[in-house]
C-alpha positions in Angstrom: 103.1 51.7 126.0 106.7 52.7 125.7 105.6 52.4 121.3 102.6 54.0 121.2 104.4 57.4 122.3 107.0 56.8 119.9 104.7 57.0 117.3 102.5 59.3 118.3 105.5 62.2 119.0 107.2 60.6 115.2 103.2 61.8 113.9 102.9 64.9 115.1 106.2 65.7 115.0 105.7 65.0 111.0 103.1 67.1 111.1 104.1 69.5 112.7 107.1 69.9 109.4 104.4 69.5 106.8 102.6 72.8 108.4 105.6 74.3 108.5 106.8 73.9 104.4 103.2 74.3 103.4 102.7 77.9 105.5 106.5 79.3 104.4 105.0 78.5 100.4 101.2 80.3 101.0 103.9 83.1 102.9 106.4 83.4 99.5 106.2 87.1 98.7 103.5 87.6 95.8 103.9 84.3 94.6 107.9 84.9 93.7 108.6 82.4 97.1 111.2 80.5 94.4 111.9 83.3 91.8 115.8 84.5 91.4 117.7 86.6 89.6 116.1 88.4 86.7 112.8 85.2 85.8 110.0 87.3 84.7 106.7 86.6 87.8 103.4 88.4 88.4 103.2 89.1 84.7 99.8 92.1 84.5 98.5 92.6 81.0 96.0 95.0 80.2 94.1 97.4 78.3 96.6 101.0 77.7 95.3 104.2 77.6 95.4 105.0 74.8 93.1 103.4 71.7 94.6 100.4 70.9 97.5 100.6 73.2 97.7 97.1 76.0 100.7 97.9 78.6 102.8 94.8 80.3 104.2 94.3 83.1 106.0 92.0 85.5 108.5 92.0 88.1 112.0 91.0 89.1 114.0 89.8 92.3 117.5 91.2 91.0 117.6 95.0 88.9 118.0 93.7 85.6 117.3 94.3 81.7 113.9 94.3 79.8 111.8 94.4 77.3 109.5 92.7 74.4 109.1 91.4 72.2 106.4 90.6 70.2 104.2 89.8 66.5 101.0 88.5 65.2 103.1 84.9 64.2 103.9 82.8 67.4 106.8 81.7 65.6 107.9 85.9 63.9 108.9 87.8 66.9 110.1 90.3 64.6 108.9 93.5 67.0 109.8 95.3 70.2 108.4 96.9 72.7 110.8 98.5 75.4 110.5 100.2 78.8 110.3 104.1 78.4 109.1 104.4 82.3 111.8 103.0 84.0 115.1 102.5 84.5 117.6 100.1 82.1 118.3 98.7 84.8 115.3 97.5 87.1 112.9 95.4 89.4 110.2 96.7 88.0 108.9 96.9 83.8 106.5 98.6 81.9 106.0 97.9 78.9 103.1 99.3 76.5 102.9 98.8 72.3 100.7 100.8 71.0 98.5 101.0 67.3 97.6 97.3 68.0 94.3 95.9 65.9 91.2 95.0 68.9 90.7 92.6 66.9 93.8 90.4 67.1 96.7 87.8 68.2 99.4 88.9 69.5 102.5 86.6 70.8 105.0 88.3 72.7 107.9 86.7 75.0 110.3 88.3 77.6 113.3 89.3 77.5 115.2 89.7 80.9 118.8 90.5 80.8 119.1 88.1 77.4 117.0 84.6 78.3 113.9 84.7 76.8 110.3 83.9 79.1 107.1 83.1 78.5 104.8 80.1 78.4 106.9 76.6 78.3 109.3 77.9 76.0 106.0 79.7 74.1 105.6 82.7 73.6 102.2 84.2 75.3 99.5 85.4 73.9 97.1 89.1 73.8 94.1 90.0 72.3 92.7 94.1 73.5 89.3 92.6 73.2 90.0 89.5 75.0 91.4 92.3 78.3 
């Protein structure tokens, strides 16, 4: 009888731990529960106000410098986009890229405090037509 009571108590404790971990992960702020420092999160790419422009937005946990390196080829990111809206060091960043060709694919990396960010070590990509 004692043995089944211990098993039931152990199973209940394990269930509470699993539910607690799940709740903690789900309640994280806007997908940023595991992001620290200047790592970009909540990256958003949207059509800009001006024709053939794109706004790239992101956030960071700390105030960081941030800009975009972009280009028409994945391995040649030779153009620079800077945040002209926020302070040099900010938790919120917005870079507007202008005079883009609507049918062309573009590649970009976010540079936050000198570190490059993309997806799995590669630049992100977009075209205005796909937004």
